[in-house]
N, C-alpha and C positions, 0 to 999 in steps of 0.2 A: 676614293679607293674602293675597288670592288670587294664585295664580301665573298670570302672563300669558304662558304658553307656548301657541302655536298652531301649526298646520301651515300651511306655505306652499303655493302652487300647485304647487310641485315636489315636495311631500310631505316637506320638511325641517322639523324642529322649530325654531321661532323663539321665543326667550325675550326678551321686551321689557324685563324688569327687568334682565337681564344686559347687554343692549345699552346701556341707560341708564347702568349702572355703568361699563361700559367707556368710554363717551363722556366721563363725568365724570373718569375717571382720565386719559384722553388730553388733556383740556383743562386739566388742573391745571398751574400754573406749574412750570417746571423749577427744581431746586435749583441753587445756585451751582456745586457740583462737577460736575453734569451739564452745565451750560452751558459751564464751562471746558473740559471734555473734548470737547464738540462743537466749540468754537472751535479747539482744538488740531488736531483731525482735519481741519477745514475748511482751516486754514492749511497743513497738510501736503499736502492734496490740491491746493491752489492752487499750491504750489511745484512739485509733480510735473507739473502741467499746463504751467506756465511752462517747465520744463526740456524737456518733450516738444516744445513749440512751437518752442523754440530749435533743437533737434536737427533737426526737420523743415525749418525754414527753412534751416539749413546744407546739408542734403541737396538741397534744391531749388536753392539757389544754385550748388552745385558740380556738379549733374547737367548733362550736355551734352544739349542738345535738338537733334536733327537732323530738321528739317522739310523734306520734299520735296513738291512739288505732286503731287497724285494724278491730276489731270485735265490733259491737254495744253492748252497755251495756244491759245485759239481764234483769236487774231490771226495766229499763225504759219500756221495751216491755211488761212486765207482768202487769203494772199498767194501 
């Protein structure tokens, strides 16, 4: 079988056989152990996000907001 490695426009070697093998490996279905591990990590990440959102919401609720007008009221100037 001839090797299908060529040079790209940038001068890098591109091996099409290797790219085909890598794409086949990436598209292969995941095993049950891999899927279970990914689900565990996703659930852990979701819990962490929920906790952070609650903490931020508490900080926003407890923060005092002092808003003062930056421009003078134009109605007072006209009178």
